C-alpha positions, 0 to 999 in steps of 0.5 A: 314584467315588473311587479308594478305592472301587475298591481296597477301601480304604473309610472303614471299612477305613481306620478299622479299620487306624488303630485296629488300629495304635493297639491294636498300639502300646498292647498291649505296654504294657498286658501289661507293666502287667497282668503280675504280678511274683510268679512264684507269681501268674503260675503261678496265672494260667497254671494258670487260663488253660490248666488245666496246673499250672506251677512257680514257676521255669517261671513266672519264665522265662515272665515274663522271656520275656514282658517281653522280647517286650513290650519288643521289640514296644513298640520296634518300634511306636515305630520304626514311628511315628518312622520316617515322621516322620524321613523327612518331616523329611529330605525337607523339609530336602533339598527346601528346600535344593534350592529355594533353590539353584534360586532363586539365593538360597542 
């Protein structure tokens, strides 16, 4: 029996977590690419999606809000990807210096 079996972290669950993480980092960019620039087009999309008529001014505000939220989500996803790499790099640099000092070569 493996340790992953007892914790519920099987192969499929790990794959699902990895795919979910990838989708979470791609989704904000995809929304920004598919978001129409024209407020009237966005108002038409919102009307079709919700069934509620939206004015062009309200659609412009909604578009600004969606852009800000997507940029924040993309920045958060990038931070989640970059942060572990920085910590690994710092640990390896610190570990290398300590090993050299203990060995008397530094």
